[in-house]
C-alpha positions as a Markdown table, in Angstrom:
| # | Residue | x | y | z |
|---|---|---|---|---|
| 1 | Met | -0.6 | 14.6 | 11.3 |
| 2 | Asp | 3.2 | 14.9 | 10.5 |
| 3 | His | 3.6 | 12.0 | 8.0 |
| 4 | Ala | 7.4 | 12.6 | 7.9 |
| 5 | Ala | 7.7 | 11.8 | 11.6 |
| 6 | Leu | 6.0 | 8.3 | 11.4 |
| 7 | Ala | 8.0 | 5.1 | 11.2 |
| 8 | Arg | 8.7 | 3.5 | 7.8 |
| 9 | Pro | 8.6 | -0.3 | 7.4 |
| 10 | Tyr | 11.8 | -1.6 | 9.1 |
| 11 | Asp | 11.8 | -5.2 | 7.7 |
| 12 | Pro | 14.2 | -5.2 | 4.7 |
| 13 | Thr | 12.0 | -7.9 | 3.0 |
| 14 | Asp | 9.2 | -5.2 | 2.7 |
| 15 | Tyr | 11.4 | -3.5 | 0.1 |
| 16 | Val | 12.0 | -6.6 | -2.0 |
| 17 | Val | 9.8 | -6.9 | -5.1 |
| 18 | Pro | 9.4 | -10.7 | -5.7 |
| 19 | Thr | 9.2 | -12.3 | -9.1 |
| 20 | Leu | 5.6 | -13.2 | -10.0 |
| 21 | Asp | 6.1 | -16.7 | -11.3 |
| 22 | Gly | 2.7 | -18.2 | -10.2 |
| 23 | Ser | 4.1 | -20.1 | -7.2 |
| 24 | Gly | 2.7 | -20.0 | -3.7 |
| 25 | Pro | -1.0 | -19.6 | -2.8 |
| 26 | Lys | -3.3 | -17.8 | -5.2 |
| 27 | Ala | -4.4 | -14.3 | -4.2 |
| 28 | Ala | -8.0 | -15.5 | -3.7 |
| 29 | Gln | -6.8 | -18.1 | -1.2 |
| 30 | Val | -5.2 | -15.5 | 1.1 |
| 31 | Pro | -7.8 | -14.1 | 3.6 |
| 32 | Lys | -8.5 | -10.4 | 3.2 |
| 33 | Glu | -7.2 | -8.2 | 6.0 |
| 34 | Val | -8.5 | -5.0 | 7.6 |
| 35 | Thr | -7.2 | -2.4 | 9.9 |
| 36 | Gly | -7.0 | -3.9 | 13.4 |
| 37 | Pro | -8.7 | -2.4 | 16.4 |
| 38 | Asp | -5.3 | -1.7 | 18.1 |
| 39 | Ala | -3.7 | -0.3 | 14.9 |
| 40 | Ser | -1.0 | 2.4 | 15.2 |
| 41 | Trp | 0.5 | 4.6 | 12.6 |
| 42 | Asn | 4.0 | 3.5 | 13.8 |
| 43 | Val | 3.5 | -0.3 | 13.7 |
| 44 | Trp | 3.4 | -2.0 | 10.4 |
| 45 | Pro | 1.6 | -5.4 | 10.1 |
| 46 | Ser | 3.2 | -8.4 | 8.4 |
| 47 | Arg | 2.9 | -8.6 | 4.6 |
| 48 | Ile | -0.5 | -9.9 | 3.6 |
| 49 | Leu | 0.3 | -11.4 | 0.2 |
| 50 | Asp | 3.7 | -12.8 | 1.3 |
| 51 | Gly | 4.5 | -15.8 | -0.7 |
| 52 | Cys | 1.7 | -15.2 | -3.3 |
| 53 | Arg | 3.2 | -14.9 | -6.7 |
| 54 | Asp | 0.2 | -14.7 | -9.0 |
| 55 | Pro | 1.1 | -12.7 | -12.2 |
| 56 | Leu | -0.6 | -9.3 | -12.4 |
| 57 | Val | -3.8 | -9.1 | -14.4 |
| 58 | Asp | -3.7 | -7.4 | -17.8 |
| 59 | Gly | -4.0 | -3.6 | -17.4 |
| 60 | Ala | -2.5 | -3.5 | -13.9 |
| 61 | Ala | 0.6 | -1.3 | -13.3 |
| 62 | Asp | 3.2 | -2.9 | -11.0 |
| 63 | Leu | 3.1 | -0.6 | -8.0 |
| 64 | Arg | 4.6 | -3.1 | -5.6 |
| 65 | Gly | 7.1 | -1.9 | -3.0 |
| 66 | Val | 7.5 | 0.8 | -0.4 |
| 67 | Trp | 6.8 | 4.3 | -1.6 |
| 68 | Glu | 7.5 | 7.7 | 0.0 |
| 69 | Cys | 5.7 | 10.9 | -1.0 |
| 70 | Tyr | 8.3 | 13.6 | -1.8 |
| 71 | Glu | 6.1 | 16.2 | -3.5 |
| 72 | Gly | 2.5 | 17.3 | -2.8 |
| 73 | Pro | 0.2 | 17.8 | 0.2 |
| 74 | Met | 0.9 | 14.4 | 1.6 |
| 75 | Lys | 4.7 | 14.9 | 1.6 |
| 76 | Gly | 6.4 | 12.4 | 4.0 |
| 77 | His | 3.5 | 9.8 | 3.7 |
| 78 | Val | 4.8 | 6.3 | 3.2 |
| 79 | Glu | 2.9 | 3.3 | 2.0 |
| 80 | Arg | 3.7 | -0.4 | 1.3 |
| 81 | Ile | 1.9 | -1.9 | -1.7 |
| 82 | Glu | 1.6 | -5.6 | -2.4 |
| 83 | Gln | 0.0 | -7.0 | -5.5 |
| 84 | Ala | -0.9 | -10.5 | -6.9 |
| 85 | Gly | -3.4 | -11.3 | -9.6 |
| 86 | Asn | -6.1 | -8.7 | -9.5 |
| 87 | Arg | -5.5 | -8.0 | -5.8 |
| 88 | Ile | -3.7 | -5.1 | -4.2 |
| 89 | Thr | -3.1 | -4.2 | -0.6 |
| 90 | Ile | -2.0 | -0.7 | 0.5 |
| 91 | Thr | -0.7 | -0.4 | 4.0 |
| 92 | Thr | 0.3 | 2.8 | 5.8 |
| 93 | Gly | 1.5 | 2.0 | 9.3 |
| 94 | Gly | -1.3 | -0.1 | 10.8 |
| 95 | Leu | -3.9 | 1.1 | 8.3 |
| 96 | Val | -4.7 | -1.7 | 5.8 |
| 97 | His | -6.7 | -1.4 | 2.6 |
| 98 | Asp | -6.9 | -4.8 | 1.0 |
| 99 | Met | -9.0 | -5.2 | -2.2 |
| 100 | Phe | -9.7 | -7.1 | -5.3 |
| 101 | Cys | -9.8 | -4.9 | -8.4 |
| 102 | Asp | -13.0 | -6.2 | -9.9 |
| 103 | Gly | -15.1 | -3.0 | -9.6 |
| 104 | Thr | -17.4 | -4.4 | -6.9 |
| 105 | Leu | -18.0 | -3.1 | -3.4 |
| 106 | Lys | -18.2 | -6.7 | -2.2 |
| 107 | Asn | -14.6 | -7.4 | -3.0 |
| 108 | Gly | -13.3 | -3.9 | -2.5 |
| 109 | Val | -12.2 | -2.0 | 0.6 |
| 110 | Asn | -14.4 | -2.6 | 3.6 |
| 111 | Asp | -12.5 | -0.8 | 6.3 |
| 112 | Thr | -11.9 | 2.6 | 8.0 |
| 113 | Ala | -10.8 | 5.8 | 6.3 |
| 114 | Gly | -8.0 | 6.2 | 8.9 |
| 115 | Ile | -7.0 | 4.5 | 12.1 |
| 116 | Ser | -10.1 | 4.7 | 14.2 |
| 117 | Gly | -11.8 | 6.6 | 11.3 |
| 118 | Arg | -15.2 | 6.2 | 9.8 |
| 119 | Arg | -16.3 | 3.1 | 7.9 |
| 120 | Ile | -15.7 | 3.1 | 4.2 |
| 121 | Arg | -16.7 | 0.9 | 1.3 |
| 122 | Val | -14.7 | 1.3 | -1.9 |
| 123 | Ala | -14.8 | -0.4 | -5.3 |
| 124 | Ala | -11.5 | -0.8 | -7.1 |
| 125 | Arg | -10.6 | -1.4 | -10.7 |
| 126 | Trp | -7.7 | -1.2 | -13.1 |
| 127 | Lys | -8.1 | 0.9 | -16.2 |
| 128 | Asn | -5.3 | 1.4 | -18.7 |
| 129 | Gly | -2.7 | 1.0 | -15.9 |
| 130 | Val | -4.4 | 3.3 | -13.5 |
| 131 | His | -5.7 | 2.0 | -10.1 |
| 132 | Arg | -9.0 | 3.7 | -9.6 |
| 133 | Leu | -10.9 | 3.8 | -6.3 |
| 134 | Arg | -14.6 | 4.6 | -6.2 |
| 135 | Pro | -16.0 | 5.2 | -2.6 |
| 136 | Trp | -19.5 | 3.6 | -2.4 |
| 137 | Asn | -19.0 | 2.8 | -6.1 |
| 138 | Thr | -19.7 | 6.4 | -7.2 |
| 139 | Val | -17.1 | 8.8 | -8.7 |
| 140 | Val | -13.4 | 8.0 | -8.9 |
| 141 | Ala | -11.9 | 9.7 | -5.9 |
| 142 | Val | -8.4 | 8.2 | -5.7 |
| 143 | Thr | -6.0 | 7.0 | -8.4 |
| 144 | Arg | -2.5 | 5.6 | -8.5 |
| 145 | Arg | -0.4 | 5.2 | -11.6 |
| 146 | Leu | 3.2 | 5.1 | -12.7 |
| 147 | Asp | 4.9 | 8.0 | -14.4 |
| 148 | Pro | 6.4 | 6.1 | -17.4 |
| 149 | Glu | 9.3 | 8.5 | -17.8 |
| 150 | Ile | 10.8 | 8.4 | -14.4 |
| 151 | Gly | 9.0 | 5.5 | -12.6 |
| 152 | Asp | 7.5 | 7.6 | -9.8 |
| 153 | Met | 4.0 | 6.9 | -8.7 |
| 154 | Ile | 1.5 | 9.6 | -9.1 |
| 155 | Trp | -1.2 | 9.4 | -6.4 |
| 156 | Arg | -4.3 | 11.6 | -6.8 |
| 157 | Tyr | -6.4 | 11.8 | -3.6 |
| 158 | Gly | -9.4 | 14.0 | -4.4 |
| 159 | Arg | -7.9 | 17.1 | -5.9 |
| 160 | Arg | -4.5 | 16.6 | -4.3 |
| 161 | Ile | -1.7 | 15.4 | -6.5 |
| 162 | Asn | 1.3 | 13.7 | -4.9 |
| 163 | Arg | 4.5 | 12.2 | -6.3 |
| 164 | Leu | 6.1 | 9.2 | -4.6 |
| 165 | Arg | 9.4 | 7.4 | -5.1 |
| 166 | Arg | 10.0 | 3.7 | -4.5 |
| 167 | Leu | 12.4 | 3.1 | -1.6 |
| 168 | Ala | 15.0 | 0.4 | -1.9 |
| 169 | Glu | 15.7 | -0.3 | 1.8 |
| 170 | Pro | 14.6 | 0.7 | 5.3 |
| 171 | Pro | 15.8 | 4.2 | 6.2 |
| 172 | Phe | 17.3 | 3.3 | 9.6 |
| 173 | Asp | 18.6 | 6.9 | 9.9 |
| 174 | His | 15.0 | 7.9 | 10.3 |
| 175 | Pro | 14.4 | 8.2 | 14.1 |
| 176 | Ala | 10.9 | 6.6 | 14.3 |
| 177 | Thr | 12.0 | 3.8 | 12.0 |
| 178 | Gln | 15.1 | 3.2 | 14.0 |
| 179 | Ala | 13.0 | 3.1 | 17.2 |
| 180 | Ala | 10.5 | 0.6 | 15.7 |
| 181 | Ala | 13.3 | -1.7 | 14.6 |
| 182 | Glu | 15.0 | -1.5 | 18.0 |
| 183 | Ala | 11.7 | -2.3 | 19.7 |
| 184 | Ala | 11.2 | -5.3 | 17.4 |
| 185 | Gly | 14.9 | -6.4 | 18.0 |
| 186 | Thr | 15.7 | -6.2 | 14.3 |
| 187 | Leu | 17.9 | -3.1 | 14.0 |
| 188 | Pro | 21.1 | -4.1 | 12.1 |
| 189 | Asp | 24.4 | -3.6 | 13.7 |
């Protein structure tokens, strides 16, 4: 898959990192989401935790925002991360991984490994600012953390190390993003 060719989120509010002041619904009150049966890599669903402003739990890094991989095997990959309390959602196109970071399979990811992929169950936990994912609650297979020196996110997926930078606005000069915004009727003049 050519990640660089896929659409990025075109809604400017996806790039806004809201203040976590405790207002709005609690993270536990918002229904968990999964990848839909008609999901597409080029169609991004609405934000899941929109309006939820629970402060992050102790030990959680603030990974909220839209991130683009600029270095590593997943170069061009883009993901939107939402967080509130001990909950995190990671969305890539129509692929949605929504989880509570309590170390249980019950509250972790119960979804597909990719769009139309195999079923996965993943336990999630924060440890010293590192988001750790354990498929089937076994070994840590995926981590995300902030680089404290430059603010990039370091995403380890198996043995693959990727560096991502936070994007500040939709890249409307990107052909697939422009086409998605045009199709939705939201492309700015």
